[in-house]
C-alpha positions in Angstrom: 184.9 56.7 109.7 185.9 55.8 106.1 189.0 56.9 104.3 188.0 56.4 100.6 190.0 54.0 98.5 191.9 55.2 95.5 193.0 51.8 94.1 192.2 50.2 90.7 189.7 47.9 92.3 187.2 50.7 92.5 186.4 50.4 88.8 185.0 46.9 89.6 181.6 45.9 91.2 181.8 45.3 94.9 181.6 41.6 95.8 180.7 42.3 99.5 178.9 45.3 100.9 178.4 46.4 104.6 175.9 49.3 105.1 175.0 51.0 108.3 175.8 48.1 110.5 175.3 48.5 114.3 176.6 45.5 116.4 176.4 45.1 120.2 177.4 42.1 122.2 176.3 42.3 125.8 177.7 45.6 127.1 180.2 45.9 124.2 179.3 48.2 121.3 181.4 46.7 118.5 180.5 49.2 115.8 178.2 52.0 115.0 176.9 52.7 111.4 179.7 50.6 109.9 179.9 50.7 106.2 182.4 49.5 103.6 182.8 47.5 100.3 185.2 44.7 99.3 186.0 44.2 95.7 187.2 41.0 93.8 191.0 40.4 94.5 191.0 42.5 97.8 192.3 41.4 101.2 191.0 43.3 104.3 192.7 43.1 107.7 190.6 43.8 110.9 192.7 45.0 113.9 191.9 46.1 117.3 192.6 45.4 121.1 191.6 42.2 122.8 187.9 42.0 123.7 186.8 44.9 121.2 184.8 42.6 119.2 186.9 41.6 116.1 186.0 38.0 116.0 182.3 38.7 116.8 182.1 41.3 113.9 183.8 38.8 111.5 181.3 36.1 112.5 178.4 38.3 111.9 179.7 39.5 108.5 180.0 35.9 107.5 176.5 35.3 108.3 177.0 33.6 111.6 175.2 35.8 114.0 176.3 36.6 117.6 174.9 39.5 119.6 172.5 42.1 118.3 173.1 43.4 114.8 171.2 45.7 112.5 172.0 47.0 109.1 172.6 45.4 105.7 175.3 42.8 104.7 175.2 41.9 101.0 177.1 39.0 99.4 177.3 39.3 95.6 174.4 41.8 95.9 172.1 39.5 98.0 171.6 38.9 101.7 172.5 35.7 103.4 168.7 35.0 103.8 168.1 35.4 100.1 170.9 33.2 99.2 169.9 30.5 101.7 172.1 28.4 103.9 173.6 26.1 101.3 174.3 28.7 98.6 175.8 30.9 101.2 178.2 28.1 102.3 179.3 27.8 98.7 179.9 31.5 98.4 181.8 32.1 101.7 184.2 30.0 103.6 184.6 30.4 107.4 187.9 29.7 109.3 187.2 29.9 113.1 189.7 31.1 115.6 189.7 27.7 117.4 189.4 24.3 115.8 187.1 21.8 117.5 187.9 18.2 116.8 185.4 16.1 118.8 186.3 12.8 117.0 189.2 11.1 115.5 189.7 11.7 111.7 192.6 11.7 109.3 194.0 14.9 108.0 192.6 14.1 104.4 189.2 13.3 105.8 189.2 16.7 107.7 190.3 18.7 104.7 188.0 17.1 102.1 185.1 18.0 104.4 185.5 21.5 102.9 183.8 20.2 99.7 180.6 19.2 101.5 178.7 22.5 100.7 179.2 21.7 97.1 177.8 18.1 97.2 174.3 16.8 97.0 172.7 15.3 100.1 173.8 11.7 99.4 176.8 12.4 97.2 180.4 11.1 97.8 183.5 13.2 97.2 184.7 12.8 93.7 188.3 12.2 92.4 188.4 16.0 91.6 187.4 16.8 95.2 190.1 14.5 96.6 192.7 16.0 94.1 191.7 19.5 95.4 192.1 18.6 98.9 195.6 17.0 98.2 196.6 20.1 96.4 195.4 22.3 99.3 197.5 20.2 101.7 200.5 20.5 99.5 200.2 24.3 99.4 200.4 24.6 103.1 203.3 22.1 103.4 201.1 19.2 104.8 201.2 16.8 101.9 202.9 14.2 104.0 200.3 14.2 106.8 197.2 12.9 104.9 196.9 9.7 107.0 197.7 11.4 110.4 195.0 11.7 113.0 194.1 15.4 113.5 194.1 14.6 117.3 197.9 14.1 117.2 198.8 17.2 115.4 200.5 20.3 117.0 198.7 23.6 117.2 200.6 24.9 114.2 200.0 21.7 112.2 196.3 21.8 113.0 196.1 25.4 112.0 197.6 24.6 108.5 195.0 21.9 108.1 192.3 24.4 108.9 193.6 26.7 106.1 193.9 23.7 103.7 190.2 22.8 104.5 188.9 26.4 103.6 191.1 26.3 100.5 189.4 23.0 99.5 186.0 24.6 100.0 187.2 27.1 97.4 184.7 29.9 98.2 184.5 33.3 96.6 184.9 35.1 100.0 187.2 33.9 102.8 186.4 34.9 106.3 189.5 34.0 108.4 189.6 34.6 112.1 193.3 34.8 113.2 194.5 32.5 110.5 198.2 33.0 111.8 197.4 31.6 115.3 200.0 29.0 116.4 202.1 29.5 113.3 205.8 30.1 113.2 207.0 33.2 111.3 207.8 31.3 108.2 204.4 29.7 108.1 202.7 33.0 108.8 204.4 34.5 105.7 203.6 31.4 103.6 199.9 31.5 104.5 199.7 35.3 103.8 201.6 34.9 100.6 199.3 32.1 99.5 196.2 34.0 100.2 197.5 37.1 98.5 198.5 35.1 95.4 195.1 33.4 95.3 193.2 36.6 95.6 195.1 38.3 92.7 195.1 35.2 90.5 191.5 34.1 91.1 189.9 37.3 92.0 188.5 36.0 95.3 188.4 38.1 98.4 189.6 37.8 102.0 188.5 39.3 105.3 190.7 38.4 108.2 191.4 39.3 111.8 195.2 39.9 112.3 197.3 41.2 115.2 200.5 42.3 113.4 200.0 45.6 111.7 203.1 45.3 109.7 202.0 42.0 108.2 198.6 43.6 107.5 200.3 46.5 105.7 202.4 44.2 103.7 199.7 41.8 102.5 196.4 43.5 102.7 194.8 46.2 100.5 192.5 47.6 103.1 192.2 47.7 106.9 189.5 48.2 109.4 190.5 49.4 112.9 188.0 48.9 115.9 188.7 51.3 118.7 185.8 50.3 121.1 182.6 52.0 122.0 181.4 51.6 118.4 184.2 53.7 116.8 186.0 52.4 113.7 188.2 53.5 110.9 188.2 51.9 107.4 190.4 52.6 104.3 193.4 51.6 102.2 196.1 49.9 104.3 198.5 52.7 103.4 196.0 55.4 104.7 194.8 53.6 107.8 198.0 51.7 109.1 200.0 54.6 110.4 201.8 55.1 113.7 199.3 57.8 114.7 196.2 55.5 114.2 197.8 52.5 115.7 199.1 54.4 118.7 195.5 55.4 119.4 194.2 51.9 118.6 196.5 50.0 121.1 196.9 52.8 123.6 200.7 52.6 123.4 203.1 54.7 121.4 204.3 53.1 118.2 207.2 54.0 115.9 206.9 53.7 112.2 209.8 52.3 110.2 209.7 52.1 106.4 212.1 50.1 104.2 212.0 48.6 100.7 211.5 44.9 100.2 213.3 42.7 97.8 211.1 43.9 95.0 211.6 47.6 95.6 208.2 48.0 97.3 208.2 50.1 100.4 207.2 48.3 103.5 206.0 49.7 106.8 206.8 48.2 110.3 205.7 49.4 113.7 207.6 48.9 117.0 206.8 50.0 120.5 208.0 53.5 121.4 
């Protein structure tokens, strides 16, 4: 079910379109006839219970197939197949839920790998690529870690390196699977604020899996709820993220609390009833 957007981004051309998508993984029906559009400068949060298929759906939407999917996914008006693997990798960035470090590498070497989709087969990273990687590390508070081995990092430090890597890739569409994993509250706010600022300033877009509906409401323009057995709800964060919808989503009563932030904008938080 879709709750229609009424925001100003409607006047723009959609940068990402999902139409009539069915997705099944094993015995789990993730979604039936899913459809929505993402516009430049928009952030979408995907929420649902554990095991409902949030990460699997995000992976498929990013062109990394898992399970059985039908329907249409268009990136800039073209399918992933039409774009091809390399052009798709320049268009969209993928931040996985877990980071797999099989070999020793420095933080800078790891982050600058985000530039590889943009390089020719035998090209080396340029000074501009290095500068972008250093700026990305600085933006997540990891500028002093450039020479550290990624295998020696804490979970939170490694996650911030992963965020810096996708920032260095500099795609038009960011697919981020639980980008707040392992992060302390201050770093959660910093990462979400960073992505919100980037989307508004550069007109890129973000699709991310989140677990905290209050943060989704504060930072995201739209939300997609996955209820299980193929049922879903999509629309603006204000319309979708309500105590009634979230109580049904999580199977536990939630209370909705609203209060203004430091800029006078009304924020919405949810606590167990």
